[in-house]
N, C-alpha and C positions, 0 to 999 in steps of 0.2 A: 276193149279189153273184157275178157271173161270175168264174171263175178260169181262167186260161190258162197252161199250161206249155209253154214253147218249149224243145224239146230239140235242142241243137246237137250235131252229130256231125263237123263239118268241121274240117280242119286250117287254122288261120287264115293260115298262110303259103302254103298251096296254093289255098284257095278263100276268098280275102280278102273278096270281095263278099258271099258267103253269111254269113260271120261278122259282117260289118258289118250286114247286114240283121237278123240275130238281135237285135242290140242296138237297132236302129231299131224293130223290132216291139215289144219290151218297153216302150220309152218311149212309143210311139204308144198302146199299150193302156193303160198307166198314166195317161197324160195325158188319156185319154178315160174315166176312171173304171172301168176294168176291171183287176182284180188280175191281174198277170202276173209270172211268175218264169222265169228262164233257168236251164236245167239243162245242164251240160256233160258230154257222154259221148263216147266214141270219141276221135278226135284233137283235139276241141275243148278238152280239158283242157290242151292246150298253150298256150292263150291267155295264161295267167299269165306263162309264159316269153316268149311273143311280145311282149307289151307292155313287159316289162322290157328286152328287147333292141332294141325299136323305139319309143323314147319319143316320137318325133315323128310316129308313124303316126296316121292319122285315127281309128283304133279306140281309141287310148289314152284320150282324154277320155271316150269312151262307156263304156269299161271302168271307169274311175274313178268315173263317175256311177253306174253299176250297182252297184258296191261300196258307195258312199256311201248309195244309196237302198235297199240290201239286196234288189236284184233278181236277183243271182246266188245262187240258192238252194242248189244242190248240185252237186258234181262226182263223177264216177264214181271210186271208190276203186281198182277193178281197173285201169281205164285210166290213172289217174294213176301207179300203180306201173309199169305196162307202158311208159309213155312217160317215166318217170323225172322226173316233175314233182310228185310227191306232197308233198315238203317245201315247195315253193314255194306250193302250194295251201293247205297248212296255215298257212303264214305269211301268206297273204292273207285269212284268216278266212272262206273259203268252206267250208261244211260238206261233208264227204265222205260218200258212201254207205257202208253197212257194209263192213267188210273183205272183200276179194275178191268184191264184188258190184257189178253195174252199177246204174244208176238203175232203180228199180222203177216201170214204167209202170202196172202193176196198182194199186199203192198210190196213184199220182196220180189214176187214174180213180176209185178208191173215195173219194178225198178231194174229188171233184167237179171236177177239172180237165178242161178241153178240152185236147187234145194237138196241138201243131204240131211237126213235126220238120223240121229243116233239115240 
């Protein structure tokens, strides 16, 4: 089975459309029989705080569905600490990368993922 890793780097409050598309893409892939996971790196780790502070935003139900369907695979531990959202990510049950490390693109490629970055 094909595997696709979508790595989002954007701040959801600054580049809302790109963050929205990251969610749209994982659902499109999943709905068409392709295993897809969303990885949060850079400012994208702020999505947990963003949906909490903007519960009526169009991204909120997409985020909730991604959590429910376990499509939000991993968040960058280093960036979560830098942007001060680590505790919120831990509370959301999104796995964190190893302490003080970013998402390992090499590991994803070795595991057979195609990589898409947004």
